[in-house]
C-alpha positions, 0 to 999 in steps of 0.5 A, a space after each residue: 503747310 504743304 498741304 493739297 486740298 483736292 478743291 475745285 473751281 465748282 463746275 463739272 469739267 476738268 476741275 472736278 478732281 474735288 467733287 467726288 461723289 456717288 450715285 445713290 441708286 447705281 453706285 451704292 457703296 458700303 462706305 455709306 453704311 457700317 461695314 457687315 464684313 461683306 467682300 467689297 472694292 477700293 474705298 468701298 465701291 463694288 466695281 473696284 474689287 479688282 484693277 479691272 474694275 476701274 473699267 466697269 466703273 467708268 462704263 456705268 458712270 457714263 451709262 448713268 450720266 447718259 440717262 441724266 442727260 436724256 432727262 434734262 433734255 426733256 425740259 423737267 422743271 427747274 428744281 429737277 434740272 438742277 438736281 440731275 446736274 448735280 447728280 451727274 457731277 456726283 456720278 461723274 466725279 466719283 469716278 475722276 476723284 477715286 482714280 486720282 486717289 488710287 494714283 497717288 496712294 496705291 501701292 500696286 502697280 495694276 491698279 494705278 495704271 487701270 486708274 490712269 486709263 479710267 482717268 483718261 477715259 473719263 476725262 474724255 466724256 467730260 469733254 462732252 458734257 462741257 460741250 452739251 448745248 442741251 445741259 447749258 440751255 437747261 441751267 440757264 432756263 432754270 436760273 432765268 425761270 425764278 421757280 427754284 424754291 430755296 436759296 441754295 438751288 438758286 445759287 446751284 444754277 448761276 454757278 452751274 451756268 457760270 462753270 459752263 461757261 468758263 469751259 467756253 460753251 458760249 464761245 463760237 465752235 472753233 474757240 470752244 474746240 481750242 479751249 478743250 484742247 488747252 484744258 486738256 493740255 493743262 491737265 496732262 501738264 499738271 500730272 507730268 509736273 508731279 510725276 516729274 517731281 516723284 521720278 527725279 527728287 534729286 539725291 546727294 550722297 554723303 561720306 562718312 556717315 558721321 556727318 549726318 546727325 543720328 536722329 535724322 539718319 532713319 530718313 536717309 538710305 545707307 550706302 557704302 564705298 570702298 575705303 580710300 586706298 583699298 582696291 578690290 584685289 586687296 579686299 578683305 573683311 568688307 566690314 573693315 574695308 567699307 566706309 559707310 555714308 547716306 544717301 539724301 533723297 532731296 524730297 521735301 520733308 527730308 530736305 527740310 530736316 536735313 537743313 534744319 538739324 545738319 550742322 555740317 554746312 557742305 552737307 546743308 549746301 549740297 543738299 539745298 543746292 540739289 533740292 532746289 535744282 530739280 527736276 530739270 524737266 519741270 522747266 519746260 513743262 511749267 513754261 507750257 503750262 503758263 503758256 496754255 493757261 494764258 492763251 486759255 484766259 485771253 480766249 475767255 476774254 480776260 487779261 490773264 489766267 489770274 483774272 480768269 481764276 479769281 472771277 468767283 473768289 473773294 478778291 474778284 481781281 489780281 489787282 486787289 490781291 497783289 495790292 494786299 501782298 504789297 502792302 504785307 510786304 512792306 509792313 513786315 519788312 523791317 521786322 523780317 530784316 531785324 530777324 535775318 541780321 540777328 540769325 547772321 550775328 548768331 552765325 558769325 558768333 558760332 563761325 567767327 567773322 570769316 562767315 560774312 553772310 547768312 546763307 539760304 542753306 543756313 537759315 533753317 538750321 540757325 533758326 532752329 539752334 536759336 529757338 531751342 537755345 532761347 527757349 531751352 527746347 529739346 526736340 526729342 523731349 517735345 517729340 515724346 509728348 506727341 506720339 501719333 496715338 496720342 494724337 489721334 486721341 487729341 483729334 477724337 477730343 476736338 470732335 466730342 468736346 466741340 460737337 459731341 461727336 465720337 470719332 472711332 476706328 471702324 472696321 474696313 470690309 475685305 478689298 476696301 483698303 489699299 494698304 494695311 497700315 490704313 485706318 478707317 475712322 467714323 464721326 458719329 453723333 449720338 442723337 444724328 448717327 453716323 456724319 461721315 468716314 475718314 481714311 487715314 493713310 499715315 506712313 511714308 512708303 515708296 511710290 506714294 503722294 509725297 506731302 500731306 494732303 486731304 483727298 476727297 473720295 466722296 462728298 455729301 448730298 441730300 438724296 431725299 427728305 429722309 437719305 443723306 449721303 454721307 461724305 467720305 475723305 482721306 488724310 495723307 501723311 508721310 510720318 516716317 517710322 524710326 528704326 528705333 521705336 514701333 511708335 511714331 513720335 511727331 515734332 510739333 510742326 508736324 502736329 499742326 499740320 495733322 490739325 490743318 488737314 483735320 480741319 479740311 477734313 471736318 469741313 467736309 464731314 460737317 456740311 450738310 448741303 443739299 447739293 454736293 456742288 457745295 459740300 465741304 471745301 467746294 467753296 471759293 478758293 480764297 476761303 477753303 483754307 480757313 477752317 484748317 488754319 483755324 484748327 492749328 490754334 488748337 495744336 497750340 493751346 495748353 488747354 487743349 493739348 494738356 488733355 491728350 499730349 502725354 509722355 509716351 512712357 511715363 504718361 506725364 502730361 505735357 507741362 505747360 512751360 514747354 508748350 509756352 516755350 514752343 509757342 514763343 520759339 514758333 512766333 520767334 521768327 514769324 516775320 520771316 515766315 510771313 515774308 516767305 509766303 508773301 514772296 510765294 504768293 507774289 511769284 504764283 501771281 506773277 507767273 500767271 498774271 498778264 503775260 510777260 516778255 516772250 520768252 518768259 524766264 522763270 528763274 529770273 522772275 523768281 530771282 528778282 521777286 526774292 531780292 525785292 521781297 525777301 531779306 535772305 539771299 537768292 541762289 543763282 542756279 536754283 529753281 524753286 518754281 520747278 518743284 513747288 507743286 502749289 504754283 500747278 494746283 493753285 495757279 494764281 490762287 496761292 495767296 489763298 493761304 495767307 488770306 485764310 491765316 488773317 480770317 482764322 486769326 480773327 475768328 480765333 481771338 473773337 470766338 474761340 480764344 476765351 473757351 476754345 473747347 466749349 460746345 457753344 464755341 463748337 455749335 457756332 463752327 459748325 452751324 455758322 460756318 462749317 455745315 454750309 459748305 459753299 452753299 453760302 457766300 464766305 463773306 456773309 459766313 464770316 461775318 455771321 461768325 464773328 460780327 463786322 470787322 473781319 473783312 475789308 472791301 477794296 476796289 470791288 473785292 474783298 481782303 481780310 482784316 490784318 490786325 489780329 494776325 499781326 498782333 498774334 505774331 507780334 508784328 505790331 509791336 516789333 515795328 516798335 520795339 525790335 526783335 521780340 523774344 
C-alpha cells in the first residue's frame, strides 16, 4: 500500500514531523473540544486565521519553548525535566507538522508559501534545541538519578537522551556542526525530491480517444488535434475537423489504472516507460541524499545509514534485515516463477506465439484479466457495493463493534477547514467522552499530496490528573469523482487502503500515553505498520462487509460468493506481490547500506536486484527509484512493511479471525496494543497480545514469525502443489 505515515525517529530534532502537539497553556485550540461555532483558524489553531498567522505561530512556539528551556536550566526534579522536555517537543512540533500538512494539502498558494516559511524558521530554531547542552545534561541527570516514578517516564528519559545523541550533541563542535548541516541538507533534498515528483509526473498523449477504455477516461485530460490532412486554412466545423485524444498524466494512481485496464499494449508501454523514467532531476537529488545520509552515519560511528537508522528498531541491525529478506526471497521464488509463467502463457494464448515475453507493462493487465476471468469478477459490479459513504459507515461499524465508541461527523468552526470537501469526525465513547478527532480529505485536486497518507496534526498527552490533550489526525486520499456519478465508488483495493490508513488513525486516536513522545504511531519504525495492516483484514472478511457493503442503488447486501471471489483473486498472485515488496526492501537496504563504489549508479543497483530477486524483466532506461518516495521517507526502513504484514497475520489468526467484531477482541486490541503507543517495547506488546511465537530472535535482533503469513497467502501449499487458484 502506498501509504506515507507521519512518523519520527522519536526525537525533537528534524524528524519531529510526526509529533505534532500543542501546549495546553499557550497553544489552545478548539479542536480539543466540541466546536461552539466561534471563528478559528486552520485545524482549530487560532493563529492560523490567515496565511500570515504562521509567523505568529512560530513566534509563540519559540517564546514558550524558551520559557521551558529556562525552567529546565534551573535543574528541577527529574519528573519535571521530562515533562518540560515533552512540552518543548509538543510545542515546536505543532508548528512543524501543521506547516507540513498545510504545504501538502492547502489549495491556496498564500497559505502554502507562509507554511513553507514557517517550516524553515522553526527548523532553524530546532538547531538551537538540538545543540543545547543544558537540555542534554538535564535529560542525562533525569535518566541517571533513578527518581522517575513510572516506567514510561524512564523510557522517555532514555529516548530523549538517545535522540540528542543521534543529533550528534556528544560530538566535538566541528563534527556537530557538520551533522547539523547534513541534517538540514537531507531535509531540503527530501522536499526537493517530493516537489519534483509533483512538478514533473510525466505524461503521454494518446490518439484517438477510443484507445482508452471508457471506465478510466474520467481520470484523464481530453485533448484535441487537427485530423490528418486538414490544414488550418481549410478548417470548417471544429467538431468535424478535430480528433479527440487523452493525456495520461503518469502519476501513480492514474498509471496503475492505465496499466491494469488498457487493452492497447502500445498505450501501456508508453505510459509505463514514461511513468518509470521521470522526474529526471531526482537522479541527482537521490545521489546527494544517499551521500549525505552516509556521511552522517559515518560521523556518528556507524558503517552505514541503515545501521544508524536501526538502532532503536526491533531488528537492531541491517544484517538481521537482509538475512530475513533473503530468506523470504528464496522461499517465494518458486511460486513467483510459476505465477509469472502462468501470466506469460495467458498472453501467448491471446496474442499468439509472436508474443515471446511478458513485458513489465503487461503484468498488471493480464493479471487483472486472469483474476476477473477465473473468478468471474466484474469490477464495476464490485465497486457498486463500495460507495464511499457506505465505506465510511464501515469505519463507524468497526469502532462501534470493537470499542463501543461512535465515529460521527461534527461541524467545523468557520476557518477551521482548508477545503469544502473536508469532513471532521469525532471518536466518542459514551462513558469516556471524546477520544479524538479525525479530518477526512478524500478527493483528488490539483496540487494536493498525490498519494494516500495519515497525517498527525496533534498527538495525545497527559496534561494533568484530570486533563488529557486529545489527538487530532487527518486521512488524505485522492479518490476520483466519475463524470457519470456524483458518488465515488471504490474498488476493493481502495477499500483495503482506506481501512489501512484508518488503522493508523485508530492507533493515534486510541493511544493514551502520558507523553506525546510515545503517542500513537510514535513507535519503532518496524512496528508502526502493524495496526494498519491488521485492519486491512477487516476489509476482506464477509462477516464485516455484509454489515455495510450494499449496492448503491438497490441496497442489496454484498453476496458472500462475491467476497470469496475477491479474496481468492487477491491471493491468486500473492507470491508475485510478496516478491515485489522484497525487491523494494532490498533496494532500500542497498541504497542506504554500506557505501557503494563511487560514483554509485542507483539505476544499475535497481536493475541488478530486480534481475536477481524478481521473476519479471527489468527494462533498461527505467528508473523506479527516482519516484518511489518511500525510499526518501523510510531510508533503510521500507522492510518494515513486510515485517508488519507478518506480525498482523499472526495477530489476525490468533486473536481476531474467530470473531473479528467481538467486544472482547476490541478490548484486547485496545488495552494490550493500541493504547500504549510507543510507551512499551513492541516485542512485549505483541507477545502480551497473542502469546509466544509471534517473534523470533536472530543475531541480536527480532524478526517476525512468517508461518501465519505464508499459510494465509497459500505459499506453503503452493511450493508443493503449484499455482493455487
